[in-house]
N, C-alpha and C positions, 0 to 999 in steps of 0.2 A: 130951827134947822132940822131937827129930827126928834123922834120919840124913841125912847129906849126902855127895854125891860130886861132885868137881870134875873136869871134863875140859877139856883144851885144845882149842880149835877155831881154828886160824889163819885160816880163811876168814871168821870172824864178826867184825864190827866192834864189836858191843856184847854184853854178857853176856846169856845166855839162861837161862830157868828152865823146868824140868820138875818136875811134882809127881805122885807116885804115892800115891794114897789108895784102897786097895782096900776091899771090903766088910768085910774082916777088921778094919779100923780102927773101924768103927761104922756107925751109920745114915747116911742121906743128909744129914741136917741137920748131923751132926758132921763128916762128910767135907767138905762144902762150906764149913763154917765154918773148918776147918783150912786148906783151900786158899785161902780169901779172906785169912786172916791172913798166910799165907806170901807170897802175891802182893803184899800191901800192904807188908810189910817189904822185899821185893825192890824194889818200885817206889820206895820212899823212899830206898833206899841204893844204887841201881843205879849212880850216878855214882862211888861210892867203890870199886866192884869193878873188877878189871883187865879190860881188853878182851880178847876172844878166849877166853872161858871159857863152858862150859855147866855149869849146876848141876842136879843131880837130887836132889830132897828127898823123903824118906819121913817124913811126920809120925807122931808117937807120941801116945798119948792124953793125956800130961802137957801137951802143947801147948795143949789146950783150957782147962786150969785155970790156966795161967801168965798173968801180966799181959803186956800188949802190950809194955811197955818192956823187960821182962826177955827176952821172946822176941826182940825186935829186937836187943838187945845180944848175946845168945847166937848169933844167926844171923850177925851181922857178924863176931864173933870167930871162929866156926867157918869162915866163908869165908876170912877172913884167914889162919888157921892152915893150912887146906887148900891155899891158893894158895902160901904160902911154902914148904911142904914138897914140893910137886911141881915 
């Protein structure tokens, strides 16, 4: 559904999100829909993420077909795994 990278940022008080959706992903409608879905998942779960991290997310086309609840669960799990391993 997506590729995610977590970076530590000691200067930051709250988690930050960056989304990279190039034209290779699809048309403007698909790119914007994917970015909106990722932003909403991030907004809803921002309090549960550790402070001082920067997230970079590259959406994949499967993200558009997945239900929002499965996307949210996968995103939270991926961030948790990435933060615990670094």
